[in-house]
Backbone as XML, in Angstrom:
<?xml version="1.0"?>
<chain id="A" units="angstrom">
  <residue number="1" name="MET">
    <atom name="N" x="-18.309" y="14.412" z="-25.744"/>
    <atom name="CA" x="-19.716" y="14.222" z="-25.267"/>
    <atom name="C" x="-20.158" y="14.954" z="-23.882"/>
  </residue>
  <residue number="2" name="THR">
    <atom name="N" x="-21.248" y="15.558" z="-23.915"/>
    <atom name="CA" x="-21.644" y="16.023" z="-22.560"/>
    <atom name="C" x="-22.766" y="15.626" z="-21.978"/>
  </residue>
  <residue number="3" name="LEU">
    <atom name="N" x="-23.010" y="15.141" z="-20.704"/>
    <atom name="CA" x="-24.084" y="14.452" z="-20.214"/>
    <atom name="C" x="-24.653" y="15.687" z="-19.315"/>
  </residue>
  <residue number="4" name="TRP">
    <atom name="N" x="-25.889" y="15.698" z="-19.377"/>
    <atom name="CA" x="-26.344" y="16.349" z="-18.320"/>
    <atom name="C" x="-27.465" y="15.878" z="-17.485"/>
  </residue>
  <residue number="5" name="SER">
    <atom name="N" x="-27.669" y="16.287" z="-16.238"/>
    <atom name="CA" x="-28.361" y="15.551" z="-15.079"/>
    <atom name="C" x="-28.367" y="16.337" z="-14.036"/>
  </residue>
  <residue number="6" name="SER">
    <atom name="N" x="-29.501" y="16.047" z="-13.260"/>
    <atom name="CA" x="-29.663" y="16.827" z="-11.922"/>
    <atom name="C" x="-28.708" y="16.107" z="-10.842"/>
  </residue>
  <residue number="7" name="PRO">
    <atom name="N" x="-28.591" y="16.735" z="-9.651"/>
    <atom name="CA" x="-27.413" y="16.006" z="-9.019"/>
    <atom name="C" x="-28.158" y="15.217" z="-7.716"/>
  </residue>
  <residue number="8" name="GLN">
    <atom name="N" x="-29.049" y="14.438" z="-8.514"/>
    <atom name="CA" x="-29.875" y="13.511" z="-7.608"/>
    <atom name="C" x="-28.713" y="12.256" z="-6.943"/>
  </residue>
  <residue number="9" name="TRP">
    <atom name="N" x="-27.740" y="12.005" z="-7.686"/>
    <atom name="CA" x="-27.305" y="10.524" z="-7.085"/>
    <atom name="C" x="-25.552" y="11.354" z="-6.774"/>
  </residue>
  <residue number="10" name="GLN">
    <atom name="N" x="-25.208" y="10.573" z="-5.585"/>
    <atom name="CA" x="-23.776" y="10.455" z="-5.497"/>
    <atom name="C" x="-23.291" y="9.114" z="-5.788"/>
  </residue>
  <residue number="11" name="VAL">
    <atom name="N" x="-22.170" y="9.157" z="-6.498"/>
    <atom name="CA" x="-21.753" y="7.960" z="-7.077"/>
    <atom name="C" x="-20.196" y="7.697" z="-6.753"/>
  </residue>
  <residue number="12" name="THR">
    <atom name="N" x="-20.168" y="6.533" z="-6.128"/>
    <atom name="CA" x="-19.005" y="6.080" z="-5.859"/>
    <atom name="C" x="-18.684" y="4.919" z="-6.250"/>
  </residue>
  <residue number="13" name="SER">
    <atom name="N" x="-17.200" y="4.537" z="-6.468"/>
    <atom name="CA" x="-16.701" y="3.302" z="-7.198"/>
    <atom name="C" x="-15.457" y="2.582" z="-6.417"/>
  </residue>
  <residue number="14" name="ASP">
    <atom name="N" x="-15.691" y="1.289" z="-6.493"/>
    <atom name="CA" x="-14.688" y="0.580" z="-5.982"/>
    <atom name="C" x="-14.595" y="-0.826" z="-6.619"/>
  </residue>
  <residue number="15" name="HIS">
    <atom name="N" x="-13.326" y="-1.383" z="-6.161"/>
    <atom name="CA" x="-13.207" y="-2.714" z="-7.161"/>
    <atom name="C" x="-12.747" y="-3.789" z="-6.292"/>
  </residue>
  <residue number="16" name="GLY">
    <atom name="N" x="-12.858" y="-5.039" z="-6.663"/>
    <atom name="CA" x="-12.506" y="-6.239" z="-5.786"/>
    <atom name="C" x="-11.173" y="-6.493" z="-5.954"/>
  </residue>
  <residue number="17" name="ALA">
    <atom name="N" x="-10.688" y="-7.875" z="-5.599"/>
    <atom name="CA" x="-9.383" y="-8.411" z="-5.833"/>
    <atom name="C" x="-9.503" y="-8.625" z="-7.109"/>
  </residue>
  <residue number="18" name="ARG">
    <atom name="N" x="-7.662" y="-8.335" z="-7.560"/>
    <atom name="CA" x="-7.490" y="-8.872" z="-8.916"/>
    <atom name="C" x="-7.374" y="-10.800" z="-9.147"/>
  </residue>
  <residue number="19" name="THR">
    <atom name="N" x="-8.199" y="-11.049" z="-9.851"/>
    <atom name="CA" x="-8.438" y="-12.735" z="-10.075"/>
    <atom name="C" x="-7.767" y="-12.917" z="-11.559"/>
  </residue>
  <residue number="20" name="ASN">
    <atom name="N" x="-7.482" y="-14.164" z="-11.911"/>
    <atom name="CA" x="-7.315" y="-14.721" z="-13.090"/>
    <atom name="C" x="-5.948" y="-14.032" z="-13.509"/>
  </residue>
  <residue number="21" name="VAL">
    <atom name="N" x="-4.865" y="-13.891" z="-12.712"/>
    <atom name="CA" x="-3.680" y="-12.733" z="-13.191"/>
    <atom name="C" x="-2.716" y="-13.551" z="-13.851"/>
  </residue>
  <residue number="22" name="VAL">
    <atom name="N" x="-2.089" y="-13.042" z="-15.225"/>
    <atom name="CA" x="-1.358" y="-13.303" z="-15.894"/>
    <atom name="C" x="-0.129" y="-12.584" z="-15.957"/>
  </residue>
  <residue number="23" name="PRO">
    <atom name="N" x="1.127" y="-13.412" z="-15.573"/>
    <atom name="CA" x="2.325" y="-12.822" z="-15.502"/>
    <atom name="C" x="2.834" y="-12.033" z="-16.679"/>
  </residue>
  <residue number="24" name="ALA">
    <atom name="N" x="3.210" y="-10.775" z="-16.436"/>
    <atom name="CA" x="3.754" y="-9.791" z="-17.645"/>
    <atom name="C" x="4.592" y="-10.527" z="-18.739"/>
  </residue>
  <residue number="25" name="GLY">
    <atom name="N" x="5.467" y="-11.007" z="-18.506"/>
    <atom name="CA" x="6.378" y="-11.914" z="-19.604"/>
    <atom name="C" x="7.523" y="-11.025" z="-19.556"/>
  </residue>
  <residue number="26" name="ARG">
    <atom name="N" x="8.277" y="-11.399" z="-20.414"/>
    <atom name="CA" x="9.609" y="-10.364" z="-20.723"/>
    <atom name="C" x="9.962" y="-10.527" z="-22.408"/>
  </residue>
  <residue number="27" name="LYS">
    <atom name="N" x="10.368" y="-9.692" z="-23.071"/>
    <atom name="CA" x="10.999" y="-9.799" z="-24.324"/>
    <atom name="C" x="12.273" y="-9.060" z="-24.402"/>
  </residue>
  <residue number="28" name="VAL">
    <atom name="N" x="13.325" y="-9.669" z="-25.302"/>
    <atom name="CA" x="14.652" y="-8.997" z="-25.291"/>
    <atom name="C" x="14.806" y="-8.754" z="-26.696"/>
  </residue>
  <residue number="29" name="ASP">
    <atom name="N" x="14.957" y="-7.461" z="-27.066"/>
    <atom name="CA" x="15.157" y="-6.622" z="-28.179"/>
    <atom name="C" x="16.515" y="-6.064" z="-28.534"/>
  </residue>
  <residue number="30" name="HIS">
    <atom name="N" x="16.741" y="-6.737" z="-29.699"/>
    <atom name="CA" x="18.298" y="-6.457" z="-29.874"/>
    <atom name="C" x="18.425" y="-5.170" z="-31.334"/>
  </residue>
  <residue number="31" name="SER">
    <atom name="N" x="17.164" y="-4.540" z="-31.476"/>
    <atom name="CA" x="17.313" y="-3.535" z="-32.533"/>
    <atom name="C" x="18.024" y="-2.266" z="-31.774"/>
  </residue>
  <residue number="32" name="ARG">
    <atom name="N" x="18.276" y="-1.342" z="-32.682"/>
    <atom name="CA" x="19.068" y="0.121" z="-32.038"/>
    <atom name="C" x="17.601" y="0.655" z="-31.816"/>
  </residue>
  <residue number="33" name="ALA">
    <atom name="N" x="16.445" y="0.452" z="-32.802"/>
    <atom name="CA" x="15.490" y="1.219" z="-32.351"/>
    <atom name="C" x="14.756" y="0.920" z="-30.817"/>
  </residue>
  <residue number="34" name="CYS">
    <atom name="N" x="15.062" y="-0.178" z="-29.987"/>
    <atom name="CA" x="14.593" y="-0.756" z="-29.160"/>
    <atom name="C" x="14.260" y="0.523" z="-28.057"/>
  </residue>
  <residue number="35" name="THR">
    <atom name="N" x="12.969" y="0.438" z="-27.464"/>
    <atom name="CA" x="12.738" y="1.582" z="-26.266"/>
    <atom name="C" x="12.196" y="0.109" z="-25.154"/>
  </residue>
  <residue number="36" name="ALA">
    <atom name="N" x="13.120" y="0.342" z="-24.016"/>
    <atom name="CA" x="12.472" y="-0.347" z="-22.845"/>
    <atom name="C" x="11.420" y="0.379" z="-21.992"/>
  </residue>
  <residue number="37" name="ARG">
    <atom name="N" x="10.696" y="-0.985" z="-21.656"/>
    <atom name="CA" x="9.371" y="-0.411" z="-20.883"/>
    <atom name="C" x="9.309" y="-1.572" z="-19.688"/>
  </residue>
  <residue number="38" name="THR">
    <atom name="N" x="8.808" y="-1.352" z="-18.608"/>
    <atom name="CA" x="8.348" y="-2.022" z="-17.652"/>
    <atom name="C" x="7.030" y="-3.017" z="-18.148"/>
  </residue>
  <residue number="39" name="GLY">
    <atom name="N" x="6.737" y="-3.991" z="-17.325"/>
    <atom name="CA" x="5.725" y="-4.940" z="-17.927"/>
    <atom name="C" x="4.707" y="-4.868" z="-16.944"/>
  </residue>
  <residue number="40" name="ARG">
    <atom name="N" x="3.283" y="-5.036" z="-17.271"/>
    <atom name="CA" x="2.270" y="-5.042" z="-16.598"/>
    <atom name="C" x="1.530" y="-6.470" z="-16.558"/>
  </residue>
  <residue number="41" name="ASP">
    <atom name="N" x="1.036" y="-7.081" z="-15.410"/>
    <atom name="CA" x="0.565" y="-8.259" z="-15.439"/>
    <atom name="C" x="-1.149" y="-8.008" z="-15.887"/>
  </residue>
  <residue number="42" name="GLY">
    <atom name="N" x="-1.617" y="-8.891" z="-16.448"/>
    <atom name="CA" x="-2.997" y="-8.940" z="-17.034"/>
    <atom name="C" x="-3.572" y="-9.620" z="-15.774"/>
  </residue>
  <residue number="43" name="PHE">
    <atom name="N" x="-5.045" y="-8.992" z="-15.490"/>
    <atom name="CA" x="-6.099" y="-9.450" z="-14.350"/>
    <atom name="C" x="-7.449" y="-9.556" z="-14.942"/>
  </residue>
  <residue number="44" name="ASP">
    <atom name="N" x="-8.349" y="-9.854" z="-14.282"/>
    <atom name="CA" x="-9.838" y="-9.613" z="-14.197"/>
    <atom name="C" x="-10.247" y="-8.742" z="-12.939"/>
  </residue>
  <residue number="45" name="VAL">
    <atom name="N" x="-10.987" y="-7.896" z="-13.010"/>
    <atom name="CA" x="-11.401" y="-7.311" z="-11.731"/>
    <atom name="C" x="-13.049" y="-6.848" z="-12.026"/>
  </residue>
  <residue number="46" name="THR">
    <atom name="N" x="-13.652" y="-6.740" z="-10.801"/>
    <atom name="CA" x="-14.971" y="-6.576" z="-11.088"/>
    <atom name="C" x="-15.073" y="-4.931" z="-10.231"/>
  </residue>
  <residue number="47" name="VAL">
    <atom name="N" x="-15.647" y="-4.029" z="-11.006"/>
    <atom name="CA" x="-16.145" y="-2.807" z="-10.270"/>
    <atom name="C" x="-17.558" y="-2.693" z="-10.105"/>
  </residue>
  <residue number="48" name="THR">
    <atom name="N" x="-17.474" y="-2.303" z="-9.035"/>
    <atom name="CA" x="-18.924" y="-1.802" z="-8.226"/>
    <atom name="C" x="-18.879" y="-0.387" z="-7.856"/>
  </residue>
  <residue number="49" name="ARG">
    <atom name="N" x="-20.220" y="0.053" z="-8.582"/>
    <atom name="CA" x="-20.544" y="1.435" z="-8.412"/>
    <atom name="C" x="-21.909" y="1.544" z="-7.534"/>
  </residue>
  <residue number="50" name="SER">
    <atom name="N" x="-21.577" y="2.337" z="-6.519"/>
    <atom name="CA" x="-22.838" y="2.679" z="-5.378"/>
    <atom name="C" x="-23.893" y="3.790" z="-5.783"/>
  </residue>
  <residue number="51" name="PHE">
    <atom name="N" x="-24.921" y="3.932" z="-5.907"/>
    <atom name="CA" x="-25.508" y="4.978" z="-6.029"/>
    <atom name="C" x="-26.447" y="5.595" z="-4.675"/>
  </residue>
  <residue number="52" name="ALA">
    <atom name="N" x="-25.797" y="6.537" z="-3.973"/>
    <atom name="CA" x="-26.497" y="6.951" z="-2.751"/>
    <atom name="C" x="-27.295" y="8.250" z="-2.980"/>
  </residue>
  <residue number="53" name="GLU">
    <atom name="N" x="-28.349" y="8.644" z="-2.197"/>
    <atom name="CA" x="-29.168" y="9.646" z="-2.128"/>
    <atom name="C" x="-29.576" y="10.200" z="-0.888"/>
  </residue>
  <residue number="54" name="GLY">
    <atom name="N" x="-28.923" y="10.978" z="-0.516"/>
    <atom name="CA" x="-29.040" y="11.660" z="1.019"/>
    <atom name="C" x="-28.299" y="10.877" z="2.045"/>
  </residue>
  <residue number="55" name="GLY">
    <atom name="N" x="-27.331" y="10.226" z="1.768"/>
    <atom name="CA" x="-26.117" y="9.778" z="2.350"/>
    <atom name="C" x="-26.476" y="7.994" z="2.352"/>
  </residue>
  <residue number="56" name="GLN">
    <atom name="N" x="-27.617" y="7.421" z="1.893"/>
    <atom name="CA" x="-28.191" y="5.931" z="1.893"/>
    <atom name="C" x="-27.786" y="5.523" z="0.573"/>
  </residue>
  <residue number="57" name="VAL">
    <atom name="N" x="-27.230" y="4.510" z="0.612"/>
    <atom name="CA" x="-26.918" y="3.822" z="-0.659"/>
    <atom name="C" x="-28.230" y="3.077" z="-1.148"/>
  </residue>
  <residue number="58" name="ASP">
    <atom name="N" x="-28.986" y="3.818" z="-2.240"/>
    <atom name="CA" x="-30.209" y="3.060" z="-2.904"/>
    <atom name="C" x="-29.937" y="1.932" z="-3.907"/>
  </residue>
  <residue number="59" name="HIS">
    <atom name="N" x="-28.716" y="1.713" z="-4.481"/>
    <atom name="CA" x="-28.471" y="0.562" z="-5.314"/>
    <atom name="C" x="-27.072" y="0.609" z="-5.797"/>
  </residue>
  <residue number="60" name="THR">
    <atom name="N" x="-26.898" y="-0.940" z="-6.292"/>
    <atom name="CA" x="-25.376" y="-0.856" z="-6.621"/>
    <atom name="C" x="-25.406" y="-1.268" z="-8.226"/>
  </residue>
  <residue number="61" name="SER">
    <atom name="N" x="-24.510" y="-1.059" z="-8.741"/>
    <atom name="CA" x="-24.163" y="-1.761" z="-10.178"/>
    <atom name="C" x="-22.830" y="-2.243" z="-10.389"/>
  </residue>
  <residue number="62" name="SER">
    <atom name="N" x="-22.717" y="-3.605" z="-10.832"/>
    <atom name="CA" x="-21.292" y="-3.932" z="-10.930"/>
    <atom name="C" x="-20.963" y="-4.336" z="-12.684"/>
  </residue>
  <residue number="63" name="TYR">
    <atom name="N" x="-19.657" y="-4.507" z="-13.013"/>
    <atom name="CA" x="-19.319" y="-4.692" z="-14.212"/>
    <atom name="C" x="-17.686" y="-5.479" z="-14.209"/>
  </residue>
  <residue number="64" name="SER">
    <atom name="N" x="-17.489" y="-6.326" z="-14.929"/>
    <atom name="CA" x="-16.223" y="-7.039" z="-14.895"/>
    <atom name="C" x="-15.155" y="-6.279" z="-16.003"/>
  </residue>
  <residue number="65" name="VAL">
    <atom name="N" x="-14.130" y="-6.162" z="-15.738"/>
    <atom name="CA" x="-12.827" y="-5.509" z="-16.653"/>
    <atom name="C" x="-11.972" y="-6.555" z="-16.947"/>
  </residue>
  <residue number="66" name="SER">
    <atom name="N" x="-11.537" y="-6.777" z="-17.909"/>
    <atom name="CA" x="-10.225" y="-7.605" z="-18.052"/>
    <atom name="C" x="-9.092" y="-7.030" z="-18.722"/>
  </residue>
  <residue number="67" name="TYR">
    <atom name="N" x="-7.780" y="-7.048" z="-18.315"/>
    <atom name="CA" x="-6.749" y="-6.183" z="-18.770"/>
    <atom name="C" x="-5.767" y="-7.407" z="-19.130"/>
  </residue>
  <residue number="68" name="ALA">
    <atom name="N" x="-5.446" y="-7.053" z="-20.350"/>
    <atom name="CA" x="-4.170" y="-7.882" z="-20.998"/>
    <atom name="C" x="-2.765" y="-7.790" z="-20.425"/>
  </residue>
  <residue number="69" name="PRO">
    <atom name="N" x="-2.180" y="-8.759" z="-20.324"/>
    <atom name="CA" x="-0.809" y="-8.440" z="-19.645"/>
    <atom name="C" x="0.001" y="-7.475" z="-20.954"/>
  </residue>
  <residue number="70" name="VAL">
    <atom name="N" x="0.887" y="-7.017" z="-20.461"/>
    <atom name="CA" x="1.844" y="-6.337" z="-21.296"/>
    <atom name="C" x="3.208" y="-6.650" z="-21.071"/>
  </residue>
  <residue number="71" name="SER">
    <atom name="N" x="3.980" y="-7.366" z="-21.978"/>
    <atom name="CA" x="5.461" y="-7.880" z="-21.669"/>
    <atom name="C" x="6.295" y="-6.650" z="-21.270"/>
  </residue>
  <residue number="72" name="ALA">
    <atom name="N" x="7.073" y="-6.846" z="-20.458"/>
    <atom name="CA" x="8.493" y="-5.844" z="-20.283"/>
    <atom name="C" x="9.369" y="-5.907" z="-21.527"/>
  </residue>
  <residue number="73" name="VAL">
    <atom name="N" x="9.897" y="-4.932" z="-22.031"/>
    <atom name="CA" x="10.862" y="-4.919" z="-22.884"/>
    <atom name="C" x="12.207" y="-4.820" z="-22.589"/>
  </residue>
  <residue number="74" name="VAL">
    <atom name="N" x="13.272" y="-5.567" z="-22.717"/>
    <atom name="CA" x="14.685" y="-5.380" z="-22.382"/>
    <atom name="C" x="15.468" y="-5.043" z="-23.558"/>
  </residue>
  <residue number="75" name="CYS">
    <atom name="N" x="16.529" y="-4.041" z="-23.563"/>
    <atom name="CA" x="17.001" y="-3.695" z="-24.701"/>
    <atom name="C" x="18.519" y="-4.171" z="-24.315"/>
  </residue>
  <residue number="76" name="ARG">
    <atom name="N" x="19.105" y="-4.969" z="-25.561"/>
    <atom name="CA" x="20.374" y="-5.916" z="-25.324"/>
    <atom name="C" x="20.947" y="-5.564" z="-26.833"/>
  </residue>
  <residue number="77" name="PRO">
    <atom name="N" x="21.709" y="-4.631" z="-27.185"/>
    <atom name="CA" x="22.208" y="-4.308" z="-28.617"/>
    <atom name="C" x="22.895" y="-5.832" z="-29.004"/>
  </residue>
  <residue number="78" name="ARG">
    <atom name="N" x="23.101" y="-5.673" z="-30.279"/>
    <atom name="CA" x="24.021" y="-7.306" z="-30.637"/>
    <atom name="C" x="25.429" y="-6.622" z="-30.683"/>
  </residue>
  <residue number="79" name="HIS">
    <atom name="N" x="26.409" y="-7.180" z="-30.141"/>
    <atom name="CA" x="27.834" y="-7.038" z="-30.378"/>
    <atom name="C" x="28.234" y="-7.766" z="-31.464"/>
  </residue>
  <residue number="80" name="HIS">
    <atom name="N" x="28.635" y="-7.088" z="-32.448"/>
    <atom name="CA" x="29.303" y="-7.721" z="-33.687"/>
    <atom name="C" x="30.758" y="-7.709" z="-33.668"/>
  </residue>
  <residue number="81" name="ARG">
    <atom name="N" x="31.251" y="-8.755" z="-34.130"/>
    <atom name="CA" x="32.950" y="-8.979" z="-34.108"/>
    <atom name="C" x="33.298" y="-9.161" z="-35.592"/>
  </residue>
  <residue number="82" name="HIS">
    <atom name="N" x="34.623" y="-8.449" z="-35.600"/>
    <atom name="CA" x="34.893" y="-7.918" z="-37.079"/>
    <atom name="C" x="36.257" y="-8.866" z="-36.995"/>
  </residue>
</chain>
C-alpha cells in the first residue's frame, strides 16, 4: 500500500510503561525435532503519537496494544535404556 500526503505533520511516537505483565513460562520438549527458544513476557502498553507542525504539538492520538506471552522452549531429549 502507498500513502500519499503533504509533509504537514511531524509525527513522533512514544510508549508508556508495561502493565498487566504475564510471565513467559517455560515448556520442556523431548522430541528430536525440538527447537529451543527464549521466552517473552506478555504485557499491555499504551502508544501515543504526537502530531507537530512548525515544532509545536498540535494534537496527540493514543491506542493500546496487548502482547501475548511466548513460552521459552527447553530441549531435553529422552534417554532410552536398553
